[in-house]
Backbone as CSV, one residue per row, in Angstrom:
resi,resn,N_x,N_y,N_z,CA_x,CA_y,CA_z,C_x,C_y,C_z
1,MET,65.748,-32.646,11.673,66.288,-33.830,12.308,65.855,-35.098,11.573
2,LYS,64.574,-35.103,11.145,64.058,-36.274,10.444,64.814,-36.502,9.136
3,HIS,65.154,-35.420,8.440,65.876,-35.533,7.179,67.277,-36.094,7.407
4,MET,67.909,-35.686,8.488,69.249,-36.190,8.796,69.200,-37.678,9.119
5,THR,68.162,-38.108,9.824,68.014,-39.524,10.155,67.806,-40.343,8.890
6,LEU,66.962,-39.854,7.991,66.723,-40.559,6.731,67.991,-40.617,5.888
7,ALA,68.723,-39.510,5.839,69.960,-39.472,5.061,70.983,-40.429,5.648
8,ALA,71.093,-40.458,6.967,72.042,-41.375,7.616,71.656,-42.823,7.352
9,GLY,70.354,-43.106,7.375,69.880,-44.462,7.080,70.192,-44.865,5.650
10,ALA,70.031,-43.943,4.718,70.319,-44.235,3.319,71.806,-44.493,3.100
11,VAL,72.646,-43.695,3.750,74.096,-43.888,3.638,74.489,-45.228,4.232
12,LEU,73.946,-45.561,5.389,74.259,-46.838,6.026,73.826,-48.008,5.149
13,ALA,72.633,-47.929,4.583,72.152,-49.004,3.708,73.054,-49.162,2.494
14,ALA,73.499,-48.066,1.910,74.390,-48.133,0.750,75.726,-48.755,1.130
15,MET,76.243,-48.395,2.293,77.527,-48.955,2.730,77.391,-50.447,2.998
16,LEU,76.322,-50.873,3.643,76.144,-52.284,3.963,75.917,-53.111,2.712
17,THR,75.187,-52.581,1.769,74.942,-53.302,0.524,76.250,-53.516,-0.227
18,GLY,77.155,-52.565,-0.180,78.432,-52.679,-0.871,79.383,-53.667,-0.241
19,CYS,79.081,-54.180,0.938,79.976,-55.111,1.620,79.909,-56.508,1.042
20,ILE,78.862,-56.821,0.323,78.720,-58.152,-0.261,79.162,-58.078,-1.705
21,ALA,80.237,-58.770,-2.022,80.771,-58.747,-3.380,80.048,-59.774,-4.236
22,VAL,79.528,-59.334,-5.350,78.884,-60.232,-6.300,79.436,-59.941,-7.677
23,SER,79.421,-60.942,-8.511,79.893,-60.768,-9.875,78.735,-61.034,-10.818
24,ASP,78.106,-59.968,-11.264,76.971,-60.084,-12.171,76.906,-58.805,-12.983
25,ASN,77.019,-58.914,-14.272,77.062,-57.738,-15.127,75.682,-57.202,-15.484
26,SER,74.639,-57.783,-14.928,73.284,-57.392,-15.299,72.817,-56.127,-14.603
27,GLY,73.468,-55.693,-13.548,73.118,-54.464,-12.857,71.927,-54.633,-11.938
28,PRO,71.388,-53.507,-11.466,70.238,-53.539,-10.557,69.065,-54.272,-11.182
29,GLY,68.355,-55.027,-10.377,67.230,-55.790,-10.885,67.631,-57.156,-11.395
30,SER,68.918,-57.470,-11.357,69.375,-58.776,-11.817,69.061,-59.836,-10.772
31,LYS,69.171,-61.078,-11.156,68.881,-62.188,-10.253,69.824,-62.163,-9.053
32,VAL,71.088,-61.837,-9.253,72.035,-61.783,-8.139,71.656,-60.652,-7.185
33,SER,71.267,-59.513,-7.718,70.841,-58.399,-6.872,69.615,-58.775,-6.056
34,GLU,68.664,-59.433,-6.687,67.461,-59.879,-5.980,67.821,-60.872,-4.890
35,ASN,68.696,-61.829,-5.207,69.099,-62.819,-4.220,69.898,-62.196,-3.079
36,THR,70.672,-61.146,-3.375,71.433,-60.459,-2.333,70.484,-59.799,-1.345
37,GLU,69.483,-59.094,-1.853,68.508,-58.454,-0.972,67.767,-59.481,-0.138
38,LEU,67.375,-60.584,-0.756,66.672,-61.643,-0.040,67.570,-62.271,1.024
39,ALA,68.827,-62.535,0.669,69.760,-63.155,1.616,69.978,-62.285,2.845
40,ILE,70.112,-60.984,2.645,70.318,-60.075,3.772,69.127,-60.126,4.719
41,ARG,67.921,-60.155,4.156,66.717,-60.214,5.004,66.600,-61.558,5.712
42,VAL,66.773,-62.652,4.982,66.559,-63.980,5.542,67.667,-64.369,6.523
43,CYS,68.904,-64.037,6.190,70.038,-64.434,7.036,70.189,-63.552,8.272
44,GLY,69.483,-62.451,8.333,69.550,-61.596,9.504,70.627,-60.530,9.425
45,GLY,70.955,-60.092,8.224,71.958,-59.048,8.039,73.062,-59.521,7.129
46,GLU,73.735,-58.537,6.497,74.758,-58.902,5.528,75.932,-59.640,6.149
47,GLY,76.205,-59.448,7.438,77.307,-60.152,8.093,77.062,-61.638,8.232
48,ASN,75.828,-62.058,8.028,75.476,-63.475,8.148,75.346,-64.162,6.792
49,VAL,75.613,-63.453,5.706,75.514,-64.025,4.363,76.870,-64.603,3.974
50,ALA,76.883,-65.880,3.610,78.126,-66.535,3.214,78.385,-66.385,1.721
51,GLU,77.329,-66.515,0.901,77.519,-66.521,-0.549,76.213,-66.170,-1.242
52,VAL,76.312,-65.456,-2.355,75.151,-65.136,-3.192,75.519,-65.449,-4.633
53,THR,74.646,-66.182,-5.315,74.842,-66.506,-6.733,73.538,-66.239,-7.477
54,ARG,73.538,-66.479,-8.775,72.307,-66.343,-9.560,71.271,-67.377,-9.144
55,ASP,71.737,-68.516,-8.623,70.833,-69.602,-8.259,70.285,-69.498,-6.850
56,GLY,70.901,-68.706,-5.982,70.423,-68.598,-4.609,71.458,-67.965,-3.705
57,TYR,71.424,-68.335,-2.451,72.343,-67.775,-1.457,72.555,-68.785,-0.339
58,LYS,73.579,-68.553,0.464,73.858,-69.386,1.639,74.137,-68.452,2.814
59,CYS,73.509,-68.771,3.943,73.785,-68.030,5.171,74.962,-68.684,5.875
60,LYS,75.679,-67.895,6.657,76.767,-68.449,7.460,76.157,-69.303,8.559
61,GLY,76.846,-70.377,8.907,76.387,-71.258,9.971,76.657,-70.656,11.335
62,PRO,76.111,-71.253,12.367,76.347,-70.748,13.720,77.818,-70.878,14.104
63,GLN,78.302,-69.878,14.835,79.698,-69.887,15.297,79.771,-70.704,16.581
64,ASN,80.588,-71.729,16.580,80.728,-72.577,17.786,81.958,-72.206,18.544
């Protein structure tokens, strides 16, 4: 059961990471990849990330 939970978590993480489109040819470990991971943590999930670039990221504002 524990293995299935870990596998499901890994699949979910891969799917969520793929939802944010970035254009950076440097691959894993690039500045955009680092900023994407940081943005997801700081913004409270990938659904709250507005933009990720080499220079930083922007979270979506509150919905009124």
